[in-house]
C-alpha positions in Angstrom: -0.4 0.0 -0.2 1.5 3.1 -1.2 1.0 6.2 1.5 1.7 9.2 0.4 4.2 11.8 2.6 2.8 15.5 2.0 6.5 16.9 2.4 5.7 20.3 4.7 8.2 23.3 6.1 10.8 22.2 8.0 10.2 22.7 11.7 7.0 24.1 11.2 5.1 23.9 14.7 1.1 23.1 15.1 -0.4 22.4 18.4 -4.3 20.3 19.4 -5.3 21.0 22.7 -8.4 19.1 24.1 -10.4 20.9 26.8 -13.3 19.6 28.9 -16.4 21.2 29.6 -17.4 20.9 33.5 -20.0 22.6 35.4 -19.1 25.9 37.0 -20.8 24.5 40.1 -20.0 21.2 40.3 -17.3 20.5 38.4 -18.6 17.4 36.8 -18.2 17.3 33.1 -21.0 18.5 31.2 -22.6 17.2 27.9 -22.3 20.6 26.3 -20.0 20.4 23.4 -22.8 20.7 20.4 -24.2 23.8 21.8 -21.3 25.5 22.7 -19.9 24.5 19.0 -23.0 26.0 17.7 -22.6 29.2 18.9 -19.4 29.7 17.9 -20.2 28.9 13.9 -19.0 32.0 12.2 -21.7 34.3 11.0 -22.1 32.9 7.1 -22.9 29.6 8.1 -19.3 28.1 7.4 -17.7 25.2 9.3 -15.5 26.2 12.5 -12.1 24.6 11.4 -10.0 25.6 14.5 -12.4 25.0 17.3 -14.0 21.1 16.9 -15.5 18.1 18.2 -14.0 15.2 20.0 -14.9 11.6 20.7 -17.2 12.6 23.7 -19.6 15.4 24.1 -17.8 16.6 26.6 -14.9 17.7 24.7 -14.0 20.1 22.5 -10.5 20.6 20.4 -8.6 23.5 20.0 -6.3 23.2 16.6 -3.8 25.8 15.7 -2.8 27.2 12.2 0.7 25.9 10.8 3.4 28.3 12.5 7.0 28.7 12.9 7.1 29.1 16.2 6.0 27.7 19.7 5.1 31.1 20.9 3.3 32.2 18.3 0.6 28.8 18.2 0.3 28.8 21.9 -0.4 32.5 21.6 -3.3 31.7 18.9 -4.6 29.0 21.1 -4.9 31.7 23.8 -7.3 33.8 21.6 -9.6 30.4 21.1 -9.7 29.9 24.5 -11.1 33.3 24.5 -13.3 32.9 22.1 -14.5 29.8 23.8 -15.3 31.5 26.9 -17.5 34.3 25.6 -19.8 31.3 25.0 -19.4 28.9 28.1 -19.2 31.9 30.8 -22.9 32.7 29.9 -23.9 28.7 30.4 -22.3 28.5 33.3 -19.5 26.3 31.7 -16.2 26.3 33.1 -13.4 24.9 30.9 -10.6 22.6 32.3 -7.7 20.3 31.3 -5.6 17.4 32.7 -5.2 14.0 31.4 -8.4 12.5 33.5 -11.2 14.3 35.0 -11.0 13.7 38.8 -13.9 12.1 39.3 -16.3 12.1 36.8 -17.7 8.6 35.7 -17.1 6.8 31.9 -20.9 5.4 31.9 -22.4 8.7 32.1 -20.8 10.1 29.5 -22.4 10.6 25.9 -20.3 9.9 22.6 -20.1 12.2 19.7 -22.7 11.1 16.3 -20.3 10.2 14.3 -19.3 7.4 11.9 -15.8 7.3 12.6 -16.6 7.3 16.5 -19.0 4.8 16.4 -17.4 2.5 14.5 -14.4 3.0 17.2 -16.4 2.3 20.0 -18.4 -0.8 18.7 -15.4 -2.5 18.0 -13.6 -1.8 21.3 -16.8 -1.4 22.9 -15.9 -1.2 27.1 -12.1 -0.2 26.6 -13.4 2.5 24.0 -16.3 4.1 26.6 -13.2 4.0 29.0 -11.4 7.0 27.3 -12.5 9.5 29.2 -8.8 11.5 28.7 -7.5 14.5 27.1 -4.3 15.1 26.1 -1.9 17.3 23.9 -0.4 17.1 20.4 2.0 18.6 18.7 2.9 18.4 15.3 6.1 19.2 13.5 7.0 19.4 10.2 9.1 17.0 8.0 10.6 18.2 4.9 11.5 14.5 3.5 9.6 11.1 3.9 12.8 9.1 5.0 13.6 11.4 7.8 10.2 10.9 9.7 10.6 7.2 11.2 14.2 7.7 12.4 12.4 10.8 14.1 9.8 8.9 15.3 12.2 6.2 16.9 14.6 8.9 18.3 12.1 10.6 19.9 10.7 7.8 22.0 14.2 8.3 23.5 12.5 11.0 25.5 9.0 9.9 26.0 9.2 9.7 29.6 10.8 12.8 29.5 7.5 14.6 28.1 5.4 12.0 29.6 6.7 13.1 33.2 6.3 16.7 32.8 2.6 16.8 31.7 1.8 14.1 34.0 -2.1 15.1 35.0 -3.9 11.9 35.4 -3.6 11.0 39.4 -7.2 10.2 39.7 -9.9 7.7 37.9 -13.4 7.8 38.4 -12.8 9.0 42.4 -10.1 7.1 42.5 -6.5 8.0 43.8 -4.5 5.3 41.1 -1.2 5.9 42.4 -0.3 7.0 38.8 0.9 10.0 38.0 -0.4 9.1 34.0 -3.2 7.2 34.1 -4.3 8.3 31.2 -1.2 7.1 29.5 -1.9 3.3 30.6 -5.6 4.1 29.6 -5.0 5.0 25.8 -2.7 2.1 25.3 -5.7 -0.7 25.6 -7.3 0.7 22.5 -5.8 -1.4 18.9 -3.2 -0.1 17.4 -2.7 3.0 20.1 0.7 3.2 22.5 4.0 3.0 21.5 4.9 2.7 17.9 6.8 -0.4 16.5 10.4 0.7 15.5 10.5 0.4 11.7 13.4 1.8 9.8 12.1 3.0 6.5 8.5 4.4 5.1 8.2 1.3 3.0 7.7 -1.0 6.3 5.5 1.7 7.2 3.1 1.1 4.2 3.3 -2.4 4.6 2.8 -2.4 8.4 -0.2 -0.5 7.5 -1.2 -2.7 4.3 -1.3 -5.6 6.4 -3.6 -4.1 8.9 -6.0 -3.5 6.3 -6.1 -6.8 5.0 -6.6 -8.3 8.3 -9.5 -5.2 8.7 -8.0 -4.1 12.3 -8.2 -0.6 10.3 -10.1 1.2 8.0 -7.2 3.7 6.9 -3.4 4.9 8.1 -5.6 7.4 10.2 -6.7 4.8 12.6 -2.5 3.6 13.8 -3.0 5.9 17.0 0.5 5.7 18.3 2.2 7.8 21.1 4.7 9.1 18.3 3.2 8.9 14.6 3.7 9.9 11.0 1.0 12.0 10.4 1.0 11.9 6.4 -1.9 14.1 4.9 0.1 17.2 7.2 3.7 16.1 6.7 4.5 16.1 10.1 5.9 14.1 13.2 3.1 13.8 15.7 3.5 13.5 19.3 0.9 12.2 21.3 1.9 11.2 24.5 1.6 13.9 26.6 -1.4 14.3 29.3 -3.6 16.9 28.6 -2.0 20.6 30.4 -4.0 23.1 32.2 -1.8 26.3 31.3 0.0 27.7 28.7 3.0 27.9 30.3 3.1 24.0 30.1 1.7 23.6 26.8 4.5 26.4 25.7 7.6 24.4 27.4 5.9 20.8 26.1 6.0 22.3 23.1 9.3 23.5 22.6 10.7 20.2 24.0 9.3 18.6 21.1 9.9 21.2 18.3 13.3 21.7 19.7 14.5 17.7 19.4 12.6 17.1 16.3 14.9 20.1 14.5 18.1 18.7 16.2 17.0 15.3 14.8 16.8 16.6 11.4 19.9 18.1 11.7 21.8 15.3 12.8 20.2 13.3 10.0 21.7 16.1 7.2 25.1 15.3 8.9 24.9 11.6 8.7 24.3 10.9 12.0 20.8 8.6 13.5 19.2 9.5 16.5 19.7 7.9 19.9 17.4 4.9 19.7 16.8 2.6 22.6 15.6 -1.0 22.8 12.4 -1.1 22.6 12.2 -3.4 26.0 13.7 -0.3 27.8 11.2 2.3 25.9 8.0 0.4 26.8 9.9 0.3 30.8 10.6 4.3 30.4 7.2 4.5 29.5 5.3 2.8 32.4 8.0 4.0 35.0 7.4 7.9 34.0 3.2 6.9 33.6 3.8 5.8 37.6 6.3 7.7 39.2 6.1 10.8 37.5 8.8 13.6 37.5 10.3 11.4 40.5 11.0 8.3 37.9 14.5 7.0 37.5 14.4 5.8 33.5 16.9 3.7 31.7 19.4 6.5 29.7 20.9 4.2 26.7 21.1 0.9 25.1 23.9 0.1 27.9 21.3 0.2 30.7 22.9 3.3 32.4 19.6 4.7 34.4 19.1 8.0 35.9 16.6 10.6 37.5 13.7 12.1 34.6 14.1 15.2 36.5 17.6 15.7 36.0 17.5 14.6 32.3 15.1 17.4 31.9 17.3 19.8 33.3 19.8 18.5 30.9 17.6 19.0 27.8 16.7 22.7 28.8 20.8 23.5 28.4 21.5 21.1 25.4 18.1 22.3 23.5 19.0 26.1 24.3 20.9 26.9 20.9 18.5 25.3 19.0 15.5 27.1 21.1 17.4 30.0 20.1 16.6 29.4 16.5 13.6 28.6 16.8 12.5 31.4 19.0 11.4 29.2 21.8 13.5 29.7 24.6 11.4 31.3 26.9 9.3 28.5 26.6 11.9 25.8 27.2 13.1 27.8 30.1 9.6 26.9 31.6 10.8 23.7 32.2 12.6 24.4 35.3 9.7 26.8 36.2 7.5 23.6 36.4 9.9 21.6 37.8 9.7 24.2 40.9 6.1 24.7 41.1 5.3 21.0 40.5 4.2 18.9 37.9 0.4 18.4 37.6 -0.3 15.3 39.2 1.7 16.5 42.0 -0.2 20.3 42.3 -3.5 17.9 41.8 -2.6 15.6 45.1 -1.5 18.6 46.9 -5.1 20.2 46.8 -6.8 16.7 47.1 -4.8 16.6 50.7 -5.3 20.1 51.6 -9.0 19.5 51.1 -9.8 16.3 53.0 -9.5 14.2 50.1 -12.0 16.8 48.2 -12.1 16.2 44.6 -14.7 18.4 43.2 -11.6 21.3 44.6 -9.5 19.3 42.4 -11.7 20.4 39.6 -11.6 24.1 41.0 -8.0 24.1 40.9 -7.8 23.2 36.9 -10.1 25.0 35.9 -8.5 28.1 37.9 -5.0 27.3 36.2 -6.7 27.8 32.7 -8.3 30.9 33.5 -5.1 32.2 35.3 -2.4 30.5 34.6 0.6 28.6 36.7 1.4 30.5 40.0 
């Protein structure tokens, strides 16, 4: 099966941000996406392409345009948030983003009417209905198709860094899970979701997709929902491993790391140097450790099995990527990684709020909606 890769301008960037709709008084999810999106429809009757539906009616997705820098993409998303608030504030709806909702129940949620979503839920049943999760997706433009899979494989080395920094799903259905990112392990239950296979050539990817189509696992390549994947239609590598985040500070920091890592690997490939790739069994273990322990995880650093704290790795990345960030115009956003580490990652902040409020999970929701409105303190 031939899959055409649309070449993009190198290291352009786009961001997708999934946002939950919650009741202002109770903090529970509301099934109001249709109402909100209808109110946001352009006066000429056209489609609002940057604020869209998602799998469930409790969610909207904000989609940036293609940009040359992370701060411009983040600023556009901030503008979209303000547009949404012009509708939701009058409806008594607050906006929230985290990897999971602290106490909402999956069986109370209503799916968005869509043939694509209906097919997904029909096939996946109980696990599909469990996907009460939110994330951030970052696309980076790739100008040569043959760079895509080496970059995907290289980014797997840094998946635990990104997962730990974004971890924001310590609760599930009213229960403290003991995991920093319960979302990471929930999402991988879907067929073709989770870690990508480490494929070497584009022809390997085409054969993989062809096999899955022939055996009726998927209908087309867009149903391959890896944590990091080629996005052939857009000409990008798409990082999908991050939990949803509640502040633009975190959004910008994550996007800056992804943007810089991808550009650095692209430059390495230009010079004939392949990115550092870990064995698949180390990649899998690192994902689990980051999901379980978050920023306190010790991760496997190299093919020889050396280990070290993921927090130290993030600080090292800030230094290593600084020259790249300066060229890409996201130095401030990359530096915000240190600020997040000092303030506390989202799962840490949520657990602290719950403890300070006698275990109240509505208080956690309130803290998340406040952060999305006012920013990281």
